[in-house]
C-alpha positions in Angstrom: 22.8 28.9 -17.5 25.1 27.7 -20.3 28.6 29.2 -20.2 29.6 31.1 -23.3 31.6 29.0 -25.8 32.4 30.2 -29.4 33.6 27.9 -32.1 36.8 29.3 -33.5 36.8 29.1 -36.5 33.1 29.0 -37.0 31.7 25.8 -38.3 30.4 26.1 -41.9 27.9 23.4 -42.8 27.1 22.1 -46.2 23.5 23.4 -46.0 24.9 27.0 -45.6 24.3 27.2 -41.8 27.1 28.6 -39.6 27.5 27.3 -36.1 29.0 30.0 -34.0 28.3 29.0 -30.4 26.7 26.3 -28.3 23.2 27.7 -28.8 23.6 27.3 -32.5 25.0 23.7 -31.9 22.0 22.9 -29.7 19.5 24.2 -32.3 21.1 22.1 -35.0 21.1 19.0 -32.9 17.4 19.4 -32.0 16.6 19.5 -35.7 18.4 16.2 -36.5 15.9 13.7 -35.1 15.2 12.0 -38.4 18.9 11.6 -39.3 21.3 8.7 -38.6 23.1 8.9 -35.3 20.1 9.9 -33.2 21.3 8.1 -30.1 24.6 10.0 -30.2 22.7 13.2 -31.0 20.7 12.8 -27.8 23.8 12.4 -25.7 25.5 15.4 -27.3 22.4 17.6 -27.0 22.2 16.7 -23.3 25.8 17.4 -22.8 25.4 20.8 -24.4 22.2 21.6 -22.4 23.7 20.5 -19.1 27.0 22.3 -19.5 27.5 24.6 -16.5 31.2 25.1 -16.4 33.7 26.2 -19.1 35.2 22.7 -19.0 31.8 21.0 -19.6 31.0 23.5 -22.4 34.4 22.7 -24.0 33.9 19.0 -23.8 30.3 19.2 -25.2 31.6 21.3 -28.1 34.3 18.7 -28.9 31.7 15.9 -28.9 29.5 18.1 -31.2 32.3 18.7 -33.7 33.2 15.0 -33.8 29.5 14.1 -34.4 29.3 16.6 -37.3 32.4 15.1 -38.8 30.8 11.6 -38.6 27.7 13.0 -40.3 29.9 14.6 -43.0 28.0 17.9 -42.8 31.0 20.2 -42.3 32.4 21.9 -45.3 
């Protein structure tokens, strides 16, 4: 079971989507298969899905945010 983690502030993406928690982050990552950075996407998705502690969730969230910044999808 994934620990709760909420992005504060929420992440507002250019497509209008709002990422509020790790479940939202995982859903977004799963949809990005055809985009650049797929290898990194897989690593980040696995980190999110395997997070079992608060520390692991926090680390996965940071990796996710850095990846979004690289893709330039955050407003």
